[in-house]
C-alpha positions in Angstrom: 139.3 128.4 135.9 139.4 132.0 136.8 142.5 133.7 136.0 145.2 133.3 138.7 147.0 135.8 140.8 149.2 137.1 137.9 146.7 136.9 135.0 148.4 134.2 133.1 144.9 133.0 132.2 144.7 136.1 129.8 147.4 135.0 127.8 146.0 132.7 124.8 147.6 129.8 123.0 149.3 132.4 120.5 150.9 134.4 123.4 148.5 137.4 123.0 146.6 138.8 125.9 142.9 138.3 125.4 139.4 138.3 126.8 136.5 135.9 125.8 133.4 137.7 125.3 130.0 135.9 125.7 127.0 138.1 124.5 123.5 137.3 123.7 120.7 139.4 121.9 117.0 139.2 121.2 115.2 138.9 117.9 115.6 142.8 117.5 119.3 142.6 117.7 119.5 144.2 121.0 121.9 142.9 123.5 120.4 140.9 126.6 123.6 139.9 128.2 127.2 140.4 127.9 130.1 138.6 129.9 133.7 139.8 129.6 134.9 138.4 132.8 136.5 135.1 131.4 140.3 134.9 130.2 141.0 134.3 126.5 142.7 130.9 127.4 139.2 129.7 128.6 137.3 127.4 126.3 133.8 128.5 124.9 132.3 125.6 126.0 133.4 125.9 129.7 132.1 129.6 129.6 128.6 128.4 128.3 128.3 125.7 131.0 129.1 128.3 133.4 126.7 130.8 132.1 123.9 132.2 133.6 122.1 132.7 130.4 122.2 128.9 129.7 120.1 128.3 133.0 117.4 130.7 131.8 114.3 129.2 130.2 114.0 129.9 126.6 111.8 129.0 123.4 114.3 126.7 121.7 112.6 126.9 118.5 113.9 130.6 118.1 117.4 130.2 119.3 120.5 130.2 117.2 123.8 129.8 119.0 126.8 131.1 117.0 130.6 130.6 117.9 133.8 131.3 116.5 135.9 128.3 115.0 138.7 128.9 117.7 
């Protein structure tokens, strides 16, 4: 769910205004994409499911996915 008209989606479960950031980089540690359009209240898995990065072909043998524990 993208944020509503008043931006309530940007208030996380702890009551703090936040953004969720999804970033990818290559083997040289250079950013290949950054998405800061999702509110902090959105779950990481939902953002990944809706990500254009997810639908791009990749060599899965050379991929590492990192996530916070939140």
